[in-house]
C-alpha positions as CSV (number, residue, x, y, z in Angstrom):
1,X,2.2,7.7,-10.2
2,X,0.2,4.8,-8.7
3,X,-0.8,1.6,-10.5
4,X,-4.5,2.5,-10.2
5,X,-3.9,5.5,-12.5
6,X,-3.3,3.1,-15.4
7,X,-7.0,2.1,-15.0
8,X,-8.6,5.4,-14.1
9,X,-6.5,8.3,-15.5
10,X,-4.6,7.1,-18.5
11,X,-5.3,5.0,-21.5
12,X,-2.2,4.3,-23.8
13,X,-0.4,7.5,-23.1
14,X,0.8,8.9,-19.7
15,X,1.1,12.6,-19.7
16,X,0.1,15.5,-17.5
17,X,0.9,13.7,-14.2
18,X,-0.6,15.5,-11.3
19,X,0.0,13.3,-8.3
20,X,2.5,14.5,-5.8
21,X,4.6,12.4,-3.3
22,X,7.5,12.8,-1.0
23,X,8.3,9.1,-1.2
24,X,10.7,7.7,-3.8
25,X,9.3,4.8,-5.9
26,X,10.7,3.3,-9.0
27,X,12.2,5.9,-11.4
28,X,10.8,5.8,-14.9
29,X,11.8,7.8,-18.0
30,X,10.2,8.8,-21.3
31,X,9.2,5.9,-23.6
32,X,9.0,3.4,-20.7
33,X,6.1,1.0,-20.9
34,X,4.1,0.3,-17.7
35,X,2.0,-2.7,-16.9
36,X,-0.3,-2.9,-13.8
37,X,0.8,-5.8,-11.6
38,X,-2.5,-6.9,-10.2
39,X,-6.3,-6.5,-10.3
40,X,-9.4,-8.0,-8.7
41,X,-11.3,-7.8,-12.1
42,X,-9.9,-10.2,-14.6
43,X,-6.7,-11.2,-16.4
44,X,-7.7,-9.4,-19.7
45,X,-8.0,-6.0,-17.9
46,X,-4.4,-6.4,-16.7
47,X,-3.1,-6.2,-20.3
48,X,-3.4,-2.4,-20.1
49,X,0.1,-1.0,-20.9
50,X,0.7,2.7,-21.0
51,X,3.7,4.6,-22.2
52,X,5.3,7.5,-20.3
53,X,5.4,10.7,-22.5
54,X,7.0,12.9,-19.8
55,X,10.8,13.1,-19.2
56,X,10.7,11.2,-15.9
57,X,8.4,10.2,-13.0
58,X,8.2,7.9,-10.0
59,X,5.8,5.0,-9.8
60,X,4.8,2.0,-7.7
61,X,2.6,-1.1,-8.1
62,X,3.6,-1.6,-11.7
63,X,6.4,-3.3,-13.6
64,X,8.3,-1.4,-16.3
65,X,9.6,-2.4,-19.7
66,X,12.3,-0.2,-21.1
67,X,12.2,-0.5,-24.9
68,X,15.3,-0.5,-27.2
69,X,16.0,2.7,-29.1
70,X,14.4,1.3,-32.3
71,X,11.0,0.7,-30.5
72,X,8.3,3.4,-30.0
73,X,6.7,2.8,-26.7
74,X,3.5,4.5,-27.7
75,X,3.1,2.3,-30.7
76,X,3.6,-0.9,-28.6
77,X,0.9,0.3,-26.2
78,X,-1.6,1.2,-29.0
79,X,-0.9,-2.1,-30.7
80,X,-1.2,-4.3,-27.6
81,X,-4.5,-2.7,-26.4
82,X,-6.0,-2.6,-29.8
83,X,-5.2,-6.2,-30.7
84,X,-7.7,-8.4,-29.1
85,X,-5.9,-11.7,-29.9
86,X,-2.6,-10.3,-28.5
87,X,-4.4,-9.2,-25.3
88,X,-6.0,-12.6,-24.9
89,X,-2.7,-14.3,-25.4
90,X,-0.9,-12.2,-22.8
91,X,-3.7,-12.5,-20.3
92,X,-3.2,-16.2,-20.2
93,X,0.2,-15.5,-18.6
94,X,-1.5,-13.9,-15.6
95,X,-1.8,-15.9,-12.3
96,X,-4.4,-16.0,-9.5
97,X,-8.1,-16.2,-9.0
98,X,-9.4,-13.6,-6.5
99,X,-6.5,-11.3,-7.1
100,X,-4.9,-11.7,-10.5
101,X,-1.2,-10.9,-10.9
102,X,0.9,-10.3,-14.0
103,X,4.7,-10.7,-13.7
104,X,7.4,-9.5,-16.0
105,X,9.1,-12.9,-16.2
106,X,5.8,-14.4,-17.4
107,X,5.7,-12.2,-20.6
108,X,9.3,-11.3,-21.2
109,X,9.8,-14.0,-23.9
110,X,6.7,-13.0,-25.9
111,X,7.3,-11.9,-29.5
112,X,5.5,-9.1,-31.2
113,X,6.0,-8.3,-34.9
114,X,6.5,-4.6,-35.5
115,X,7.3,-2.4,-38.5
116,X,10.4,-0.3,-38.7
117,X,10.9,2.7,-36.3
118,X,9.9,5.3,-38.9
119,X,6.5,3.5,-39.5
120,X,6.0,3.0,-35.7
121,X,6.5,6.8,-35.1
122,X,4.0,7.7,-37.9
123,X,1.3,5.3,-36.7
124,X,1.8,6.3,-33.0
125,X,1.7,10.0,-33.9
126,X,-1.6,9.7,-35.9
127,X,-3.3,7.7,-33.1
128,X,-2.0,10.1,-30.4
129,X,-3.5,13.1,-32.4
130,X,-6.8,11.3,-32.7
131,X,-6.8,10.6,-28.9
132,X,-6.1,14.2,-28.1
133,X,-9.0,15.4,-30.4
134,X,-11.4,12.9,-28.9
135,X,-10.4,14.1,-25.4
136,X,-10.9,17.8,-26.3
137,X,-14.3,17.1,-27.9
138,X,-15.4,15.1,-24.8
139,X,-14.4,17.8,-22.4
140,X,-16.3,20.4,-24.5
141,X,-19.3,18.1,-24.6
142,X,-19.2,17.5,-20.8
143,X,-18.9,21.2,-20.1
144,X,-22.0,21.9,-22.2
145,X,-23.9,19.2,-20.4
146,X,-22.4,19.8,-16.9
147,X,-21.3,16.2,-16.7
148,X,-19.0,15.0,-13.9
149,X,-19.7,15.4,-10.3
150,X,-16.3,17.1,-9.6
151,X,-16.5,19.4,-12.7
152,X,-19.6,21.3,-11.5
153,X,-18.3,24.0,-9.2
154,X,-20.0,26.7,-7.3
155,X,-17.5,29.4,-6.1
156,X,-19.4,29.7,-2.8
157,X,-19.4,25.9,-2.0
158,X,-18.4,25.2,1.5
159,X,-15.0,23.5,2.0
160,X,-16.3,20.6,3.9
161,X,-19.0,20.0,1.3
162,X,-16.4,19.9,-1.4
163,X,-14.4,17.4,0.6
164,X,-17.5,15.3,1.1
165,X,-18.1,15.2,-2.6
166,X,-14.4,14.4,-3.3
167,X,-14.5,11.5,-0.9
168,X,-17.7,10.1,-2.5
169,X,-16.3,10.5,-6.0
170,X,-12.8,9.3,-5.5
171,X,-12.8,7.1,-2.4
172,X,-16.2,5.4,-2.2
173,X,-15.8,1.8,-3.3
174,X,-12.1,2.2,-4.0
175,X,-10.8,1.7,-0.5
176,X,-11.4,-0.6,2.4
177,X,-14.3,0.1,4.7
178,X,-12.1,0.8,7.7
179,X,-10.1,3.4,5.6
180,X,-13.4,4.9,4.4
181,X,-14.4,5.4,8.1
182,X,-11.3,7.4,8.7
183,X,-12.1,9.7,5.8
184,X,-15.6,10.2,7.1
185,X,-14.2,10.9,10.6
186,X,-12.0,13.6,9.0
187,X,-15.1,15.0,7.3
188,X,-16.8,15.4,10.7
189,X,-13.8,17.2,12.1
190,X,-13.5,19.4,9.1
191,X,-17.2,20.4,9.3
192,X,-16.7,21.1,13.1
193,X,-13.6,23.2,12.6
194,X,-14.6,25.1,9.5
195,X,-18.4,25.0,9.2
196,X,-18.6,28.3,7.2
197,X,-15.3,28.3,5.3
198,X,-15.8,28.4,1.5
199,X,-13.5,26.5,-0.8
200,X,-12.4,29.7,-2.6
201,X,-11.4,31.1,0.9
202,X,-8.9,28.2,1.6
203,X,-5.4,29.6,1.9
204,X,-2.3,28.9,3.9
205,X,-3.6,30.7,7.0
206,X,-7.1,29.2,7.0
207,X,-5.7,25.7,6.3
208,X,-3.2,26.1,9.1
209,X,-5.9,27.2,11.5
210,X,-7.9,24.0,10.7
211,X,-4.8,21.9,11.5
212,X,-4.2,23.8,14.7
213,X,-7.7,23.3,15.8
214,X,-7.5,19.5,15.2
215,X,-4.1,19.4,16.9
216,X,-5.6,20.8,20.1
217,X,-7.5,17.5,20.7
218,X,-5.1,15.0,19.0
219,X,-1.6,13.7,19.1
220,X,0.8,14.7,16.4
221,X,0.6,11.5,14.4
222,X,-3.2,11.8,14.3
223,X,-2.9,15.3,13.1
224,X,-0.5,14.2,10.4
225,X,-3.0,11.6,9.2
226,X,-5.8,14.2,9.2
227,X,-3.6,16.5,7.2
228,X,-2.7,13.9,4.6
229,X,-6.4,13.1,4.0
230,X,-7.6,16.7,3.6
231,X,-4.5,17.7,1.6
232,X,-5.2,15.1,-1.1
233,X,-8.6,16.8,-1.9
234,X,-7.0,20.2,-1.7
235,X,-4.3,19.4,-4.2
236,X,-7.0,18.2,-6.6
237,X,-8.9,21.5,-6.1
238,X,-5.6,23.3,-7.0
239,X,-5.1,21.2,-10.1
240,X,-8.7,21.8,-11.2
241,X,-8.3,25.6,-10.7
242,X,-10.7,25.9,-7.8
243,X,-8.0,27.2,-5.5
244,X,-5.2,29.4,-7.0
245,X,-2.2,28.3,-4.9
246,X,-1.4,25.2,-2.8
247,X,-2.5,26.2,0.7
248,X,-0.9,23.1,2.2
249,X,2.6,24.1,1.4
250,X,4.9,24.4,4.4
251,X,2.0,23.4,6.7
252,X,3.1,22.9,10.4
253,X,2.0,19.7,12.1
254,X,1.4,20.1,15.8
255,X,-0.3,17.8,18.4
256,X,-0.8,17.1,22.0
257,X,1.8,15.2,24.0
258,X,0.7,11.6,24.6
259,X,-1.1,11.4,27.9
260,X,-0.3,7.8,28.7
261,X,3.0,6.0,28.5
262,X,3.3,3.7,25.4
263,X,3.5,0.0,26.0
264,X,6.7,-1.8,25.3
265,X,6.6,-2.3,21.5
266,X,8.7,-5.4,21.2
267,X,10.4,-8.3,23.1
268,X,14.0,-9.3,22.9
269,X,14.9,-12.9,21.8
270,X,15.2,-14.2,25.3
271,X,11.7,-12.8,26.3
272,X,10.1,-14.1,23.1
273,X,11.5,-17.6,23.8
274,X,10.0,-17.5,27.3
275,X,6.6,-16.4,25.8
276,X,6.7,-19.3,23.2
277,X,7.5,-21.8,25.9
278,X,4.4,-20.8,27.8
279,X,2.0,-21.2,24.8
280,X,-0.4,-24.0,24.9
281,X,0.5,-25.5,21.5
282,X,-1.9,-28.5,21.3
283,X,-2.4,-31.0,18.4
284,X,-5.2,-28.8,17.1
285,X,-5.5,-25.2,16.1
286,X,-6.2,-22.7,19.0
287,X,-5.5,-19.0,19.7
288,X,-2.1,-19.8,21.1
289,X,-1.1,-21.1,17.6
290,X,-2.3,-17.7,16.2
291,X,0.1,-16.0,18.6
292,X,2.9,-18.4,17.6
293,X,2.3,-17.9,13.8
294,X,2.4,-14.1,14.1
295,X,5.6,-14.3,16.2
296,X,7.2,-16.5,13.5
297,X,6.1,-14.5,10.4
298,X,5.4,-10.9,11.5
299,X,1.9,-11.0,9.9
300,X,-0.6,-8.3,10.7
301,X,-3.5,-9.6,12.9
302,X,-6.0,-9.4,10.1
303,X,-3.7,-11.2,7.7
304,X,-3.1,-14.0,10.1
305,X,-6.8,-14.5,10.7
306,X,-7.3,-14.9,6.9
307,X,-4.8,-17.7,6.5
308,X,-6.3,-20.9,5.0
309,X,-4.7,-24.4,4.6
310,X,-4.2,-23.7,0.9
311,X,-2.2,-20.6,1.6
312,X,0.6,-22.9,2.9
313,X,3.1,-24.1,0.2
314,X,4.8,-26.7,2.4
315,X,7.2,-28.1,-0.2
316,X,8.7,-24.7,-0.8
317,X,8.3,-23.5,2.9
318,X,6.2,-20.5,1.9
319,X,3.1,-18.9,3.3
320,X,1.1,-16.9,0.7
321,X,-0.4,-13.7,2.0
322,X,-3.0,-12.2,-0.3
323,X,-6.1,-11.3,1.8
324,X,-7.2,-10.2,5.2
325,X,-10.1,-11.0,7.5
326,X,-12.5,-8.2,8.6
327,X,-12.8,-9.0,12.3
328,X,-14.1,-5.6,13.2
329,X,-17.4,-6.0,11.2
330,X,-17.2,-9.8,10.9
331,X,-17.8,-9.6,7.2
332,X,-15.2,-12.1,6.1
333,X,-12.3,-11.9,3.6
334,X,-11.1,-8.5,2.3
335,X,-8.2,-7.2,0.2
336,X,-4.8,-6.6,1.9
337,X,-3.9,-3.2,3.3
338,X,-2.0,-2.3,0.1
339,X,-0.6,-4.2,-3.0
340,X,2.8,-4.5,-1.3
341,X,1.1,-6.5,1.4
342,X,0.4,-9.3,-1.0
343,X,3.6,-11.4,-0.6
344,X,5.2,-14.8,0.0
345,X,6.6,-15.2,3.5
346,X,9.3,-17.8,3.9
347,X,8.8,-20.3,6.8
348,X,11.3,-22.2,8.9
349,X,11.2,-26.0,8.7
350,X,9.9,-26.3,12.3
351,X,6.8,-24.2,11.5
352,X,6.3,-26.1,8.3
353,X,6.2,-29.4,10.1
354,X,4.0,-28.1,12.8
355,X,1.3,-26.5,10.6
356,X,1.4,-29.3,7.9
357,X,0.1,-31.6,10.6
358,X,-2.4,-29.1,12.1
359,X,-4.1,-28.2,8.8
360,X,-4.0,-31.5,6.9
361,X,-7.7,-32.4,7.7
362,X,-9.1,-28.8,7.5
363,X,-11.2,-27.3,4.7
364,X,-8.7,-25.9,2.2
365,X,-10.4,-22.5,1.7
366,X,-11.6,-21.8,5.2
367,X,-9.7,-19.6,7.6
368,X,-7.9,-21.9,10.2
369,X,-8.3,-19.5,13.2
370,X,-12.0,-18.6,12.7
371,X,-14.6,-20.7,14.3
372,X,-16.8,-17.9,15.7
373,X,-16.5,-14.1,15.9
374,X,-13.0,-13.1,17.0
375,X,-11.9,-9.9,18.7
376,X,-8.5,-8.2,18.8
377,X,-9.0,-7.5,22.5
378,X,-9.6,-11.2,23.3
379,X,-6.2,-12.2,21.8
380,X,-4.5,-9.2,23.4
381,X,-5.8,-10.3,26.8
382,X,-4.7,-13.9,26.2
383,X,-1.2,-12.6,25.2
384,X,-1.1,-10.4,28.2
385,X,-1.8,-13.3,30.6
386,X,1.1,-15.3,29.0
387,X,3.5,-12.3,29.3
388,X,2.6,-11.8,33.0
389,X,2.9,-15.5,33.8
390,X,6.5,-15.6,32.5
391,X,7.3,-12.1,33.8
392,X,8.2,-10.3,30.6
393,X,6.9,-6.9,29.4
394,X,3.2,-7.0,28.3
395,X,2.9,-6.3,24.6
396,X,0.0,-6.3,22.2
397,X,-0.5,-8.7,19.3
398,X,0.8,-6.0,17.0
399,X,3.8,-5.8,19.3
400,X,4.6,-9.4,18.2
401,X,5.0,-8.0,14.6
402,X,7.4,-5.4,15.9
403,X,9.2,-8.1,17.8
404,X,9.6,-10.2,14.7
405,X,11.0,-7.2,12.7
406,X,13.4,-6.1,15.5
407,X,14.9,-9.6,15.8
408,X,15.5,-9.8,12.1
409,X,17.2,-6.4,12.1
410,X,19.4,-7.3,15.1
411,X,20.3,-10.5,13.2
412,X,21.7,-8.4,10.4
413,X,18.8,-8.8,7.9
414,X,18.6,-5.8,5.5
415,X,15.9,-3.2,5.8
416,X,14.8,-4.0,2.3
417,X,14.2,-7.7,3.2
418,X,12.4,-6.8,6.4
419,X,10.2,-4.3,4.5
420,X,9.2,-7.0,2.0
421,X,8.6,-9.6,4.7
422,X,6.3,-7.2,6.6
423,X,4.5,-6.1,3.5
424,X,5.4,-2.4,3.9
425,X,4.6,-0.2,0.9
426,X,8.1,1.2,1.0
427,X,11.4,0.9,2.9
428,X,10.7,4.4,4.2
429,X,7.9,3.0,6.4
430,X,10.3,0.4,7.8
431,X,13.0,2.9,8.4
432,X,10.6,5.3,10.3
433,X,9.1,2.5,12.4
434,X,12.4,1.0,13.4
435,X,14.6,4.1,13.4
436,X,15.8,3.5,17.0
437,X,17.0,0.0,16.1
438,X,18.7,1.1,12.9
439,X,20.5,3.9,14.7
440,X,21.7,1.4,17.3
441,X,23.0,-0.9,14.6
442,X,24.7,2.0,12.9
443,X,26.6,2.8,16.1
444,X,27.8,-0.8,16.2
445,X,28.9,-0.5,12.6
446,X,30.9,2.6,13.5
447,X,32.8,0.6,16.1
448,X,33.5,-2.0,13.5
449,X,34.7,0.6,11.0
450,X,37.0,2.2,13.6
451,X,38.5,-1.2,14.5
452,X,39.1,-2.0,10.9
453,X,40.7,1.4,10.2
454,X,42.9,1.1,13.3
455,X,44.3,-2.2,12.1
456,X,45.6,-0.4,9.0
457,X,48.1,1.7,11.0
458,X,51.7,1.4,9.7
């Protein structure tokens, strides 16, 4: 269950969870109270606790409060959301302007007066029954009126038309423009591959045929991405009863073999040192300083472009990452790739000294690397010239991010710490991306284990 569900799917009570995932998040159990961690709306809306009424679930993007046995989680959620003064009081504990955050440590010492457990159970039960009645009446009313774009269903609706409606209802305005473009591209391919397929005709064979058709023109990873986007809409269709069984179960992902050899993804420490020594690090900000910052922090290109002087916390040697710069459309600041991407990146003292001098006279809220429109290809070309000049493998600007991560892993930094520093949504992403390095380190660990065991011989 994702943090956004607390705003869109549930009020005080979490039941009937329909989301599916193969990734492990934070395990939660019945009676746990969940708070969303961040929002772009306001602090008051963050005070939206909900209580889990199922035996267990997985979640991310929220923090969890596990009540004592004499506390009814449902009661606490009803009380908190229904008490305006209480919500206002708690909302003052939130932090941030553009993106507002709420942390557990900020509210953990707050006191709430509650009746005994028996009274809590009775009050929560009455309110829950009222909620359920309201929901049932609303559903009946909506069915009578035909309300809800996704509730109106024609059995003969074309599959791609359903997908188009699903994207407009659930994705439009909720995701970044670049991500929306990917959904629209998937729509074009779906229309091309199955122009006459009706939603009610989607089964395991017809769905696999769509994937096979897409795989003929794309590499396996692209096919996997296409599958994930289409699958999300299909699972909703199954949940809503439009399709009887899940046709995406056991889907086989195929794809073309990459035609061109992939570029070297990362540099070793010696090569990176040669690259840095060739950078033109003047007394004022330039593109070489952008390359340097990415090498030192592992930021994504769009994250680095969005850095402003006020994002630096020099006394604590921290760089705050909470936004990106849309360089593709040149439309300015945007939200980060995901909530996990909002993070604090620790800086070494040399970088702190260098950038404290570079940004001291700059406008606090303006991006330090943006003077005119900037292109990813321009920086990649500059980086390639530096690489060729010092005779090291040519990598992309994103390759510097891989370089940063690989150096940390080889230095013995844990996968969890690297995942947090890179802003990955989960450790699974880090493990998949750097599997070759992790396996190499595991082989080294095996040697260490064998040496340690050998020394125990009698």
